[in-house]
Backbone as CSV, one residue per row, in Angstrom:
resi,resn,N_x,N_y,N_z,CA_x,CA_y,CA_z,C_x,C_y,C_z
1,MET,112.757,191.720,195.073,113.342,190.711,195.926,113.747,191.351,197.253
2,VAL,113.331,190.750,198.320,113.649,191.248,199.659,114.793,190.412,200.209
3,ARG,115.814,191.092,200.688,116.968,190.403,201.253,116.761,190.181,202.742
4,THR,117.085,188.990,203.213,116.981,188.659,204.625,117.988,189.490,205.410
5,PRO,117.553,190.106,206.503,118.499,190.890,207.316,119.642,190.021,207.826
6,LEU,120.807,190.626,207.935,121.980,189.912,208.424,121.904,189.740,209.935
7,THR,122.451,188.639,210.392,122.521,188.399,211.832,123.707,189.183,212.400
8,PRO,123.720,189.395,213.698,124.878,190.057,214.304,126.182,189.301,214.022
9,GLU,126.117,187.973,213.991,127.312,187.172,213.710,127.825,187.424,212.296
10,GLU,126.905,187.535,211.332,127.312,187.817,209.955,127.956,189.201,209.848
11,ARG,127.405,190.157,210.563,127.995,191.506,210.560,129.390,191.499,211.179
12,GLU,129.549,190.776,212.294,130.861,190.690,212.956,131.883,189.997,212.057
13,ARG,131.459,188.937,211.366,132.350,188.239,210.445,132.784,189.182,209.315
14,GLY,131.853,189.996,208.812,132.187,190.966,207.778,133.174,192.010,208.265
15,GLU,133.025,192.429,209.511,133.959,193.395,210.088,135.347,192.782,210.239
16,ARG,135.405,191.506,210.659,136.704,190.830,210.780,137.361,190.678,209.416
17,LEU,136.568,190.342,208.395,137.110,190.232,207.042,137.664,191.576,206.579
18,GLY,136.917,192.639,206.792,137.377,193.966,206.393,138.679,194.357,207.069
19,LEU,138.781,194.092,208.354,140.004,194.404,209.102,141.183,193.598,208.571
20,LEU,140.959,192.327,208.335,142.017,191.466,207.812,142.500,191.954,206.442
21,LEU,141.574,192.325,205.586,141.953,192.819,204.259,142.716,194.141,204.353
22,ARG,142.278,195.038,205.227,142.990,196.313,205.417,144.411,196.063,205.901
23,GLU,144.554,195.152,206.867,145.891,194.841,207.389,146.771,194.232,206.300
24,ALA,146.211,193.329,205.515,146.982,192.671,204.454,147.350,193.655,203.340
25,ARG,146.515,194.639,203.115,146.789,195.639,202.079,147.990,196.495,202.461
26,GLY,148.187,196.702,203.753,149.333,197.476,204.233,149.376,198.868,203.641
27,SER,150.514,199.216,203.045,150.679,200.567,202.494,150.205,200.679,201.047
28,ARG,149.768,199.571,200.470,149.254,199.623,199.098,147.946,200.407,199.071
29,SER,147.721,201.128,198.007,146.490,201.910,197.921,145.301,201.002,197.645
30,MET,144.146,201.461,198.073,142.913,200.738,197.835,142.679,200.576,196.332
31,THR,142.979,201.615,195.572,142.798,201.584,194.119,143.684,200.526,193.477
32,GLU,144.935,200.441,193.909,145.880,199.459,193.364,145.415,198.028,193.632
33,VAL,145.023,197.755,194.866,144.590,196.407,195.233,143.288,196.047,194.517
34,ALA,142.346,196.970,194.492,141.072,196.706,193.823,141.285,196.417,192.341
35,ALA,142.093,197.224,191.683,142.361,197.010,190.255,143.037,195.664,190.020
36,GLY,143.971,195.300,190.870,144.651,194.019,190.742,143.715,192.834,190.917
37,ALA,142.660,193.035,191.695,141.688,191.968,191.937,140.519,192.029,190.956
38,GLY,140.527,193.051,190.092,139.439,193.184,189.121,138.160,193.751,189.710
39,LEU,138.297,194.563,190.751,137.152,195.168,191.431,137.246,196.680,191.373
40,SER,136.153,197.336,191.704,136.209,198.785,191.848,136.734,199.120,193.243
41,ALA,137.331,200.285,193.358,137.809,200.730,194.668,136.637,200.885,195.633
42,GLU,135.476,201.274,195.119,134.297,201.431,195.979,133.859,200.087,196.563
43,THR,133.936,199.022,195.778,133.591,197.693,196.292,134.543,197.302,197.411
44,LEU,135.834,197.503,197.202,136.807,197.190,198.248,136.568,198.055,199.481
45,ARG,136.263,199.315,199.283,135.992,200.216,200.412,134.806,199.701,201.233
46,LYS,133.749,199.271,200.556,132.571,198.759,201.265,132.897,197.491,202.051
47,ILE,133.713,196.622,201.474,134.087,195.388,202.180,134.954,195.727,203.386
48,GLU,135.946,196.580,203.195,136.858,196.918,204.294,136.161,197.627,205.443
49,THR,135.122,198.402,205.141,134.432,199.147,206.195,133.250,198.386,206.783
50,GLY,132.983,197.189,206.258,131.878,196.398,206.780,130.527,196.756,206.191
51,ARG,130.486,197.685,205.243,129.211,198.049,204.614,128.747,196.971,203.640
52,ALA,129.649,196.081,203.232,129.308,194.910,202.403,129.852,193.689,203.146
53,PRO,129.163,193.271,204.213,129.704,192.227,205.085,129.650,190.814,204.507
54,THR,128.939,190.614,203.405,128.847,189.277,202.818,129.188,189.329,201.331
55,PRO,130.437,189.653,201.001,130.813,189.715,199.586,130.778,188.337,198.942
56,ALA,130.641,188.320,197.628,130.592,187.059,196.888,131.906,186.295,197.051
57,PHE,131.810,184.979,196.978,132.980,184.116,197.119,134.093,184.524,196.159
58,PHE,133.758,184.719,194.890,134.785,185.019,193.902,135.411,186.396,194.130
59,THR,134.684,187.298,194.741,135.242,188.597,195.107,136.292,188.409,196.195
60,VAL,135.950,187.627,197.200,136.892,187.354,198.292,138.105,186.595,197.761
61,ALA,137.870,185.623,196.878,138.975,184.849,196.306,139.911,185.747,195.505
62,ALA,139.368,186.684,194.736,140.198,187.602,193.949,141.031,188.492,194.866
63,LEU,140.434,188.998,195.929,141.167,189.831,196.879,142.239,189.024,197.599
64,ALA,141.903,187.815,198.000,142.880,186.954,198.676,144.081,186.716,197.767
65,GLY,143.823,186.421,196.497,144.913,186.195,195.554,145.783,187.423,195.377
66,GLU,145.164,188.578,195.266,145.911,189.827,195.090,146.742,190.159,196.320
67,LEU,146.245,189.794,197.487,146.923,190.136,198.741,147.823,189.014,199.257
68,GLY,147.867,187.903,198.542,148.724,186.794,198.961,148.209,186.049,200.177
69,LEU,146.907,186.038,200.358,146.286,185.326,201.474,145.676,184.031,200.967
70,SER,145.711,182.998,201.772,145.042,181.758,201.388,143.589,181.818,201.863
71,MET,142.738,181.127,201.145,141.338,181.075,201.546,141.209,180.370,202.898
72,ASP,142.062,179.388,203.162,142.036,178.709,204.459,142.353,179.682,205.593
73,ASP,143.341,180.558,205.351,143.697,181.546,206.367,142.544,182.517,206.598
74,LEU,141.928,182.975,205.509,140.782,183.876,205.655,139.669,183.221,206.452
75,LEU,139.360,181.982,206.123,138.302,181.281,206.833,138.643,181.142,208.309
76,GLY,139.867,180.735,208.575,140.281,180.550,209.965,140.254,181.823,210.780
77,ARG,140.551,182.936,210.139,140.610,184.199,210.875,139.289,184.958,210.899
78,CYS,138.351,184.601,210.018,137.078,185.318,209.963,135.920,184.550,210.585
79,ALA,135.995,183.244,210.575,134.909,182.437,211.139,134.956,182.502,212.653
80,PRO,133.792,182.426,213.283,133.801,182.427,214.750,134.433,181.134,215.262
81,PRO,135.088,181.197,216.394,135.708,179.994,216.958,134.634,178.989,217.373
82,PRO,135.033,177.720,217.519,134.064,176.713,217.988,133.405,177.166,219.287
83,GLY,132.131,176.971,219.371,131.387,177.411,220.558,130.737,178.758,220.361
84,GLY,131.091,179.442,219.257,130.438,180.689,218.900,130.945,181.936,219.587
85,ALA,131.854,181.821,220.541,132.356,183.005,221.219,133.287,183.768,220.294
86,ILE,133.116,185.053,220.218,133.930,185.903,219.368,135.035,186.549,220.206
87,ALA,136.271,186.345,219.783,137.406,186.960,220.486,137.531,188.417,220.080
88,ALA,137.890,189.263,221.003,138.030,190.692,220.704,139.356,190.982,220.058
């Protein structure tokens, strides 16, 4: 199976998600948060660094729950604004 290459917008969205998750994790260790969400620390590391820019919905939902984030907040902060312009 060949995977379709990601668009620049998808990569940028993945980077924003990773940054948001790192900020929400704060001083908690990656291992602690990953275990609480039922993930491996390596999976969380890949998401936070943008190496896995399109994680599965349930993975994101588990991380959001562990970090006390709402899915609405994640969507609002990770999706590009109307008109497609990305804020720095």
